[in-house]
Structure formats: C-alpha cells, structure tokens
C-alpha positions in Angstrom: 4.6 26.0 51.9 2.6 26.1 48.6 3.4 25.8 44.9 0.5 28.1 44.0 2.8 30.8 42.5 4.4 28.3 40.1 1.1 26.8 39.2 -0.2 30.3 38.4 2.9 30.8 36.2 2.1 27.6 34.3 -1.4 29.0 33.7 0.0 32.3 32.5 2.3 30.6 30.0 -0.4 28.4 28.6 -2.5 31.5 27.9 0.5 33.1 26.2 0.8 30.0 24.0 -2.8 30.3 23.0 -2.0 33.7 21.5 0.0 31.8 18.8 1.7 34.2 16.4 -0.2 37.3 17.6 -3.4 39.0 16.7 -2.1 40.4 13.4 -1.0 37.0 12.1 -4.2 35.4 13.3 -6.2 38.0 11.4 -4.1 37.3 8.3 -4.9 33.6 8.6 -8.6 34.3 8.9 -8.5 36.8 6.0 -7.0 34.0 3.8 -10.1 32.0 4.5 -8.3 29.6 7.0 -8.8 28.6 10.6 -5.9 28.7 13.1 -4.5 25.4 14.2 -6.3 25.6 17.6 -9.6 26.3 15.9 -9.0 23.3 13.6 -8.3 20.9 16.5 -11.4 22.2 18.3 -13.6 21.5 15.4 -12.1 18.2 14.5 -12.3 16.5 17.9 -15.2 15.7 20.2 -15.9 18.7 22.3 -13.7 19.2 25.3 -11.5 16.1 24.7 -8.2 17.7 23.6 -5.3 17.2 25.9 -2.3 19.2 24.8 1.4 18.3 25.3 4.3 20.8 25.1 2.2 23.9 25.4 5.0 25.7 27.3 7.6 25.1 24.5 8.6 28.2 22.7 11.2 31.0 22.2 11.2 33.1 25.4 12.3 36.7 26.1 13.2 37.4 29.7 13.5 40.6 31.6 15.8 39.6 34.4 14.3 36.4 35.7 10.8 37.2 34.6 9.3 35.9 31.3 8.3 39.0 29.4 7.0 37.2 26.3 7.2 34.0 24.4 6.7 33.0 20.8 5.2 29.5 21.1 6.5 26.6 19.0 4.6 26.5 15.8 3.2 23.0 16.3 0.3 22.1 18.5 -0.1 18.5 19.4 -1.9 16.2 21.8 -4.6 13.6 22.1 -8.4 13.7 21.9 -11.3 11.7 20.9 -13.3 11.3 17.6 -16.7 9.6 18.1 -15.4 8.6 21.5 -12.2 6.9 20.3 -8.8 8.2 21.3 -6.6 9.7 18.6 -3.4 11.8 18.3 -3.7 15.1 16.5 -1.0 17.5 15.6 -1.1 20.6 13.5 1.3 23.3 12.2 0.7 26.9 13.4 1.1 29.0 10.2 0.9 32.1 12.3 4.4 31.4 13.6 7.1 31.4 10.9 4.7 29.9 8.3 4.7 26.5 10.0 8.4 25.9 9.1 10.4 23.5 11.3 13.0 26.1 12.3 10.3 27.5 14.6 9.5 24.1 16.0 10.9 23.4 19.5 12.2 20.1 20.8 10.8 18.3 17.7 7.2 18.4 19.0 6.1 17.2 15.6 7.9 13.9 15.9 6.6 13.4 19.4 3.1 13.1 18.0 4.2 10.3 15.8 5.8 8.5 18.7 2.6 8.7 20.8 0.6 7.1 17.9 3.3 4.4 17.5 3.6 3.6 21.2 -0.1 3.8 22.2 -1.4 2.1 19.0 -3.9 4.8 18.1 -4.6 6.7 14.9 -2.8 10.0 14.1 -4.2 13.0 12.2 -1.7 15.5 10.8 -3.0 19.0 10.0 -0.2 20.2 7.8 0.1 23.9 7.1 3.5 25.0 6.0 6.8 23.5 4.8 7.4 21.5 8.0 11.0 21.3 6.8 14.1 23.4 7.4 12.4 26.7 6.9 14.5 28.7 4.5 18.0 29.8 3.8 17.6 32.2 6.7 18.1 29.2 8.9 21.8 29.0 7.7 22.3 32.6 9.0 21.2 31.5 12.4 23.1 28.2 12.8 26.1 29.4 10.8 26.4 26.2 8.7 24.5 24.1 6.2 23.6 20.4 6.8 23.2 17.2 5.0 19.4 16.5 4.4 17.9 13.9 6.7 14.5 12.8 7.7 15.2 11.9 11.4 11.7 10.6 12.2 10.9 8.8 8.9 11.6 5.4 10.5 8.6 6.0 12.8 6.5 7.3 9.9 7.2 4.1 7.9 6.3 1.9 10.9 3.1 3.8 11.4 1.8 3.0 7.9 1.8 -0.7 8.9 0.4 -0.1 12.5 -2.2 2.6 12.9 -4.5 4.7 10.6 -2.6 7.8 9.4 -4.7 10.7 8.2 -3.4 14.0 6.7 -5.2 17.2 6.0 -3.4 19.6 3.6 -4.6 22.8 5.2 -2.6 25.5 3.4 0.4 25.9 1.2 2.4 22.9 1.9 5.9 22.2 0.5 8.9 19.9 1.0 8.8 17.5 3.9 5.3 18.9 4.8 4.1 17.7 1.4 5.8 14.3 2.1 3.9 14.1 5.4 0.6 14.5 3.6 1.5 11.9 1.0 2.7 9.4 3.7 -0.8 8.6 4.9 -3.7 6.2 4.4 -6.1 9.0 3.7 -5.4 12.6 2.7 -7.7 15.5 1.9 -7.1 19.1 0.7 -9.4 22.1 0.6 -10.4 23.5 -2.8 -9.0 27.0 -3.3 -7.2 27.4 0.1 -4.7 24.6 0.1 -1.9 23.7 -2.2 0.7 20.9 -2.2 4.1 20.9 -3.9 7.7 19.7 -3.7 8.8 23.3 -4.0 6.8 26.5 -4.1 6.5 28.9 -7.0 9.6 31.0 -6.3 11.9 27.9 -6.3 10.1 26.5 -9.4 10.5 29.8 -11.3 14.2 29.9 -10.4 14.8 26.2 -11.0 12.9 25.3 -14.2 11.7 28.7 -15.4 8.0 28.1 -14.9 6.1 31.1 -13.6 3.0 29.7 -11.9 0.6 30.6 -9.1 0.3 28.4 -6.1 -3.0 27.1 -7.3 -1.7 26.4 -10.8 1.3 24.5 -9.4 -0.3 22.4 -6.7 -4.0 23.1 -6.1 -6.7 20.5 -5.4 -7.4 20.3 -9.2 -3.9 19.0 -9.7 -3.5 16.6 -6.9 -7.0 15.3 -6.2 -7.9 15.0 -9.9 -4.7 14.4 -11.8 -1.7 13.3 -9.8 -3.5 11.2 -7.1 -1.1 12.6 -4.5 -4.1 13.2 -2.2 -7.3 11.2 -2.0 -10.1 13.6 -1.5 -11.1 17.2 -2.1 -13.1 19.2 0.4 -15.3 22.2 -0.1 -14.2 23.8 3.2 -12.1 23.0 6.3 -15.2 21.8 8.1 -16.0 19.5 5.2 -12.4 18.1 5.5 -13.0 17.4 9.2 -16.2 15.6 8.4 -14.4 13.4 5.9 -11.6 12.7 8.3 -14.0 11.6 11.0 -16.0 9.5 8.6 -12.9 7.8 7.2 -11.7 6.8 10.7 -15.1 5.4 11.6 -14.4 2.4 9.3 -10.9 1.8 10.6 -9.7 0.1 13.7 -7.5 1.9 16.2 -4.6 -0.3 15.1 -3.8 -3.5 13.3 -4.2 -5.3 16.6 -7.8 -4.4 16.8 -10.9 -5.5 14.9 -12.6 -2.7 12.8 -15.5 -1.4 14.8 -19.0 -2.6 13.9 -21.7 0.1 13.9 -25.2 -0.6 15.3 -27.1 -2.1 12.4 -30.0 0.0 11.3 -30.9 -1.6 7.9 -32.7 -4.8 7.1 -30.0 -7.4 6.2 -32.5 -9.2 3.9 -33.6 -6.1 2.0 -34.2 -6.9 -1.7 -34.2 -4.1 -4.2 -36.2 -4.6 -7.3 -34.1 -2.0 -9.1 -31.1 -4.4 -9.2 -33.0 -6.7 -11.6 -32.9 -4.1 -14.4 -30.1 -1.8 -13.5 -27.6 -3.4 -16.0 -28.7 -2.8 -19.6 -29.0 -5.7 -22.0 -27.0 -3.7 -24.5 -23.4 -4.3 -23.5 -22.4 -1.0 -25.0 -24.6 0.9 -22.6 -23.3 2.0 -19.2 -25.1 2.1 -15.8 -24.6 3.8 -12.4 -22.3 1.5 -10.5 -22.5 3.7 -7.4 -26.2 3.2 -7.4 -25.6 -0.6 -7.2 -23.3 0.0 -4.2 -25.9 2.1 -2.5 -28.7 -0.5 -3.1 -26.6 -3.4 -1.8 -24.7 -1.9 1.2 -26.3 -0.5 4.4 -28.2 2.6 3.5 -26.1 5.9 3.5 -23.0 4.0 4.5 -20.8 4.4 1.4 -17.8 6.7 1.8 -15.9 7.1 -1.5 -12.1 7.6 -1.5 -10.1 9.1 -4.4 -13.2 9.7 -6.6 -11.4 11.7 -9.3 -8.1 10.0 -9.8 -8.3 6.7 -11.8 -12.1 7.2 -12.1 -12.6 3.9 -13.9 -12.2 2.2 -10.5 -14.5 3.3 -7.7 -13.1 2.6 -4.2 -14.3 3.4 -0.7 -15.8 2.0 2.5 -19.3 0.9 3.4 -21.1 -1.3 5.9 -22.9 -4.6 5.7 -25.1 -5.2 8.7 -22.9 -2.7 10.5 -19.6 -4.3 9.6 -17.1 -2.1 7.7 -16.1 -3.4 4.3 -13.9 -2.1 1.5 -15.7 -1.6 -1.8 -14.2 -1.7 -5.3 -16.3 -1.4 -8.4 -15.5 -0.8 -12.1 -17.3 2.2 -13.6 -18.5 1.6 -17.1 -19.0 5.3 -17.6 -15.2 5.9 -17.4 -13.2 4.3 -20.3 -15.6 1.4 -20.0 -14.3 0.5 -16.6 -10.9 -0.5 -18.1 -7.9 -0.7 -15.8 -5.5 2.0 -16.8 -2.3 3.2 -15.1 -3.9 5.6 -12.6 -6.7 3.1 -11.7 -4.0 0.4 -11.2 -2.1 2.7 -8.8 -5.4 3.4 -7.0 -6.2 -0.3 -6.7 -2.8 -1.1 -5.2 -3.1 1.5 -2.5 -6.7 0.6 -1.6 -6.1 -3.2 -1.5 -3.0 -2.6 0.6 -5.0 -0.3 2.9 -7.7 -2.9 3.5 -5.2 -5.7 3.9 -3.2 -3.8 6.4 -6.2 -3.2 8.7 -7.9 -6.5 8.0 -11.0 -5.0 6.3 -12.8 -7.5 4.1 -13.3 -6.4 0.5 -16.3 -6.6 -1.9 -15.4 -6.3 -5.6 -18.2 -5.4 -8.1 -16.7 -6.6 -11.3 -17.3 -5.2 -14.8 -13.7 -5.3 -16.2 -13.2 -5.2 -20.0 -9.5 -5.5 -19.5 -6.4 -3.2 -19.4 -6.8 0.0 -21.3 -5.3 -0.3 -24.8 -3.7 2.1 -27.3 -0.5 3.9 -27.7 -1.0 6.4 -24.8 -1.8 3.5 -22.5 1.4 1.7 -23.5 3.4 4.9 -23.0 1.9 5.2 -19.5 3.2 1.8 -18.5 -0.2 0.3 -18.1 0.9 -3.3 -18.1 3.6 -2.7 -15.5 1.3 -0.8 -13.2 -1.6 -3.2 -13.9 0.5 -6.2 -13.0 1.5 -4.5 -9.8 -2.3 -4.2 -9.0 -2.7 -7.9 -9.7 0.2 -8.7 -7.3 -1.5 -6.6 -4.6 -4.7 -8.6 -5.1 -2.9 -12.0 -5.0 -0.8 -11.0 -2.0 -3.7 -9.9 0.2 -4.9 -12.2 3.0 -8.1 -10.3 4.0 -11.4 -11.9 3.0 -12.5 -11.1 -0.5 -15.7 -11.7 -2.4 -16.5 -10.8 -6.1 -19.8 -9.9 -7.5 -19.5 -10.6 -11.3 -21.8 -7.9 -12.6 -20.9 -7.9 -16.2 -17.5 -8.1 -18.0 -14.3 -9.9 -17.0 -11.9 -10.1 -19.8 -8.2 -10.8 -20.2 -5.4 -10.5 -17.7 -7.1 -7.6 -15.9 -10.4 -9.5 -15.8 -8.6 -12.3 -14.0 -7.6 -9.9 -11.3 -11.1 -9.8 -9.8 -9.9 -12.1 -7.0 -7.4 -14.7 -6.0 -8.3 -17.1 -8.8 -6.0 -19.9 -7.5 -7.7 -19.9 -4.1 -11.3 -20.2 -2.8 -12.1 -17.3 -5.1 -15.5 -16.7 -3.5 -17.8 -15.0 -6.1 -21.3 -14.7 -7.3 -22.3 -13.9 -10.9 -25.3 -12.0 -12.1 -27.2 -13.1 -15.2 -25.6 -10.1 -17.0 -22.1 -11.6 -16.6 -19.9 -11.8 -19.7 -16.4 -13.1 -19.7 -13.5 -14.6 -21.7 -10.0 -14.0 -22.9 -11.3 -11.3 -25.3 -14.7 -9.7 -25.8 -16.4 -11.6 -28.7 -16.8 -8.5 -30.8 -13.1 -7.6 -30.8 -12.0 -11.3 -30.7 -13.8 -12.0 -34.0 -11.8 -9.2 -35.6 -8.6 -10.8 -34.4 -9.4 -14.5 -34.9 -11.2 -14.2 -38.3 -9.1 -11.4 -39.8 -8.3 -13.3 -43.0 -11.8 -14.7 -43.4 -13.3 -11.2 -43.1 -10.8 -9.8 -45.5 -11.5 -12.5 -48.1 -15.3 -12.4 -47.7 -17.4 -10.7 -50.4 -19.7 -9.5 -47.6 -17.6 -9.0 -44.5 -20.4 -7.3 -42.5 -22.7 -10.3 -43.1 -20.0 -12.8 -42.1 -19.2 -10.7 -39.0 -22.9 -10.7 -38.0 -23.1 -14.5 -38.5 -20.0 -15.1 -36.4 -21.3 -12.8 -33.6 -24.7 -14.6 -33.6 -22.8 -17.9 -33.4 -20.7 -16.9 -30.5 -23.4 -15.0 -28.6 -25.2 -18.3 -28.3 -22.3 -19.7 -26.2 -21.3 -16.6 -24.3 -24.2 -17.1 -21.8 -22.9 -17.5 -18.2 -25.2 -20.5 -17.9 -22.8 -22.4 -20.2 -19.9 -21.5 -17.9 -21.9 -22.7 -14.9 -22.6 -26.0 -16.6 -18.8 -26.6 -16.6 -18.5 -25.3 -13.0 -16.5 -22.4 -14.4 -18.5 -20.1 -12.1 -19.7 -21.2 -8.7 -23.1 -19.5 -8.5 -25.3 -17.3 -10.7 -27.7 -15.4 -8.5 -30.8 -13.2 -8.7 -29.2 -9.7 -8.3 -31.8 -8.9 -5.7 -30.3 -11.6 -3.4 -26.9 -9.9 -3.4 -27.3 -8.0 -0.2 -28.5 -11.0 1.9 -25.6 -13.1 0.6 -23.0 -10.4 1.3 -24.4 -9.8 4.8 -24.0 -13.5 5.6 -20.4 -13.3 4.1 -19.6 -10.3 6.2 -20.4 -12.2 9.4 -18.2 -15.1 8.3 -15.4 -12.7 7.2 -15.2 -11.1 10.6 -14.8 -14.4 12.2 -11.7 -14.9 10.0 -10.5 -11.3 10.6 -10.4 -11.9 14.4 -7.8 -14.6 13.8 -5.6 -12.4 11.5 -4.8 -9.4 13.7 -1.3 -8.0 13.8 1.2 -6.5 11.5 1.3 -7.9 8.0 4.7 -9.1 6.6 4.1 -6.8 3.7 3.2 -3.4 5.2 1.4 -0.5 3.6 3.3 2.0 1.4 2.1 5.4 0.3 
C-alpha cells in the first residue's frame, strides 16, 4: 500500500500555486516594471533557502472529486535565510485580486507574524496591495458589512519590541497594507513603481475632491522625503533587497540575542590626518559630517537610514572593529544642524530602535539648538523636541558623544544623559553654552547696543571679549568637559568603547519596559 498517488497530487497542486494569478496577470506585473512575489522572495533570500508554508491554500474548482483548477491565496509566506541567518518572509501576490485580503485564505498573512513572534526571528513584509478588506465587492459576497478590526495587531505590536521588522512597499499600497509598512523598524519603497496611501486616488477624489495620480498622492518623493512614513528610497526592487539585507546585518535575531559582530577587516588604531582639519575655524562654515563618520568608523560600514526626512540629523548604522553601532550626527549643511520637528521625530525612532535591540550609539554633536522662527513654532518644534530628549534620557543602551562643535541650549543638552556617566570626548573645535555668543550678545546687551553711538564697534568689542572665554579649554579647567582629544584619536577611543559597550549589552538582553513604537 503506497501513498504515491497522494504525494503526486501534492506536487501537482504546488505547481498550480506557482502559476499565481495566471500568465496574463504575471505579464501585467512585469509590464509595470515589477517582479512577482515569488521572484521577489527568490532574489531577497539566500539561494535555495525558502521553505514555504500554505502553498496548497486557495480557491478551488472541482469537476466531480477532481481538482480542475485553483486560484492560490494571494499571500506567499515562509522562512528562509539572509546571510545564513533565518528569517520569516511574506509577500502579497498582486496578480491575484490586487493583493487584497479578501483573496487571502486562512489568514496566511497573520501566520507569518506568529512565526516571527514564536521563533524569535526577523520578519520581512513585501507589501503589494491593500492587504485589507478588498473593496465594496466583498459585501456582495458576504451579504453584510462589518465593524472594522485589526485582528492581528496585537502580534504586530508585540513584534516591534521583540524582533526586527522590515517592510518593503513594493507597489500601490493602501489601507491596512500601508499600516503594515509603517509598523516596522525599517521600511523602503521603490522610486516610480511603489506608492503608499491611506486611501487611493479614487477614494481621495470622492472624499476630498483632490484629483491626483498615485505618484502625486503617495510616491517615494512624498513619503521618503517629506512625510517620513518610510525610511529609505530604492532605485529598483533589487536595490531595495540589498538595503533590506544590509539593514538586517546590523540587527540581532531578537532582543534576546546580541547584535552580530562582523569579522574585523580594518585597523582599530587607524588615525586619519584629515580629521585634524575637517572642521573649519570659521564657525559659520559647514563641513561634511558623513565624511567624519566614514573616517572614524570601519571602512565602508556606514548604512544610512532616513536620509531625506529630517536631514539636519544623520542617522544610520556602522561598525567599530566589527561591532554594530548606531550613529547620529548633526549636519551643519542642513539648517545648521538644528533640531526641528522632523529631525526630532527621526531621533525618537532611531534612539528607540537602538535601545530596543541593545545597539550602542555614537553621537557626533554639532547642535546649535532647536530651530527657531514662526514656522518652527507652528510645527510644534518644542513639543517634538522634548519628546526626542525624553527618548535620549530613557534609553539604557550604552551611549558616547563626540563633541565636534556646537552644543547650545536645551537641544544641545540632549547630546546624552547629562545626569549620568555622560561619556563624551570633545574636539578642540567644540563650542557650547546656553546661547551662541553672537546671538547671546544681541539679547543680553540689547539696551547697550541701542544706546551706543557706534553699535557695531561695541558688538565687536563684546565678541572679542567673550571669544577669549569660549575656548573648550576653559570648560575643561572647571571639569565641565571630561576630555578634549586629538580628533585623530577618535577611532581608537571608540573602538575601545565598543568592546566595553558590548560587555554591558550582554547583561541587558530581553524586552525593554518601554518598547518600540512606529
């Protein structure tokens, strides 16, 4: 007695599932410049590692007792490996009902989330469709409406505090699909071929009278550059997969694991002469802060997150002697490096991300303070900025600050946990205080300047007077700063710190009391 006939039927059904929505719909997907979900999974994962679940789920048509055809569920999920590490991956099949949930079977999508939650491994969502209730056509089928619910959101919330969650916005994504993209630690969308919105153009035109294309409503220019709803923008789907793989290389499998150390391939004691002159003596002149990061961190290890949103704050991951570290740096070429509303939101998310996964943070500080002016006030800069400072003071992951130049006011005080150890090193170019001297003179000596017969001469005399005492050496004499260092020694000091930080990290594993929020 053999079960060969049944096994052969399983093989036949699996092959039918691989046909997805049929040749015509697959061609339409390709003609739109997009890969199918199975092609995406194949390119994302290490070759030959995908193990699918639920391949037999679908809507069948029988002739008697024989399966004539089957429309597979429009979600493909399973496990695989990225750089040898196990992950969960699940993607919408747009060739079947446009990826809408009313073509999903047995809630395969939620099962992927459960696997990640139970096995403590990262999850990657390749979102391509609404992922929600489909359309009003669903009502015709079920003969009723329903009260909106998010039945698996409890698991999604838990995942944000447990395992790395990555989302690729792979097509036109709306509703709960858009929410699944946003509910992640790292998200990426493809320029020109993916869009993200709460509701698509037809609903927007009906609801608020705006007649917009998909790209105008929710393209990468909107969300990667302006709204911050997604982190990164990719040139192509393959570029998106490269970014996803790279992001995960800095993250642990879960909060119960130490972030993985790469094999060191750079001299930990490397000293770069360029660091000695990279910061101009003229405080009004900017410099390339990303170049500083490149010179200090392991070569070619910096991966930037959210480069276009809140650009006055640079965030990303790098390595020090192979150890992953979070990197924050103020960019003087963007509003002088000031902390505005978007940069504050960006800081909160990044600090929370690093704290959730016990990744030590290096902060390159050149902070002139919160952005000022009427527009900044209308944008709620102080509220959003204080939230960023709360995130800094609530973190427990190891922190170190490199005081490159400015640190002024309330925002400048947010460079670290100033009531604690506050490990930091200052460069000779450091400049700090409650207000920049130039602006502070205008405020403190307003009456004197107004009464002076030569206000410009008085202003210059006052600036010369205060410039003599703004030297960081004066602060060091009072032990207001712990160390002033040769900028060329920064890498060696940080490498030594990274080794110490990871000894601390090993004692902090587990879920934080305050878990990550999108």
